[in-house]
C-alpha positions as CSV (number, residue, x, y, z in Angstrom):
1,M,-8.2,9.2,-7.3
2,E,-8.9,12.4,-6.3
3,L,-6.6,12.4,-3.8
4,V,-3.8,11.8,-6.3
5,D,-4.9,14.4,-8.7
6,A,-4.9,16.9,-5.5
7,D,-1.4,15.5,-5.2
8,E,-1.7,13.7,-2.1
9,T,-0.4,10.6,-3.4
10,D,0.8,10.0,0.4
11,L,-3.2,9.7,2.0
12,A,-4.2,7.8,-1.0
13,L,-1.6,5.2,-0.6
14,D,-2.1,5.1,3.0
15,H,-6.0,4.6,2.2
16,L,-5.3,1.5,-0.4
17,V,-3.0,0.1,2.3
18,H,-5.6,-0.2,4.7
19,V,-8.6,-1.0,2.8
20,L,-6.6,-4.2,0.9
21,A,-5.8,-4.8,5.0
22,Q,-8.9,-4.2,6.3
23,I,-10.8,-6.7,3.7
24,R,-7.6,-9.2,3.4
25,V,-7.1,-8.5,-0.2
26,P,-4.9,-11.8,-1.1
27,L,-1.4,-9.9,-3.3
28,L,1.1,-11.5,-5.1
29,R,4.5,-11.0,-4.3
30,E,5.0,-8.8,-7.5
31,E,1.6,-6.6,-6.4
32,Y,3.1,-5.8,-3.0
33,D,6.8,-5.4,-4.4
34,R,5.1,-2.5,-6.4
35,I,3.1,-0.7,-3.2
36,M,6.4,-0.9,-1.2
37,S,8.1,0.3,-3.9
38,A,5.4,3.2,-4.1
39,A,5.5,3.7,-0.5
40,T,9.0,3.7,-0.3
41,M,9.5,6.8,-3.4
42,L,6.8,8.7,-1.0
43,G,9.0,8.5,2.2
44,C,6.1,6.2,4.1
45,P,7.4,2.9,3.7
46,E,6.4,1.8,6.9
47,T,2.3,2.3,6.2
48,V,2.4,-0.9,4.4
49,T,4.8,-2.4,7.0
50,E,2.9,-1.6,10.0
51,A,-0.5,-2.7,8.1
52,G,0.8,-6.4,7.7
53,L,0.3,-6.4,3.8
54,D,3.2,-8.8,3.7
55,R,0.8,-11.5,5.6
56,L,-1.5,-11.1,2.4
57,T,1.2,-12.1,0.1
58,D,1.2,-15.5,-1.9
59,G,5.1,-16.1,-0.8
């Protein structure tokens, strides 16, 4: 939350994506889509694709 409060949302997203990928948190397709949407709005969808979060989805 501190990163978001400091207007460093792209860095916060990067941390979130890497934590999810590292501990292999299962994601619903809807959750993955929301993360990808946020990354796209921030101009960094490659953060999500490079981390391979799509492999963690249920569909």
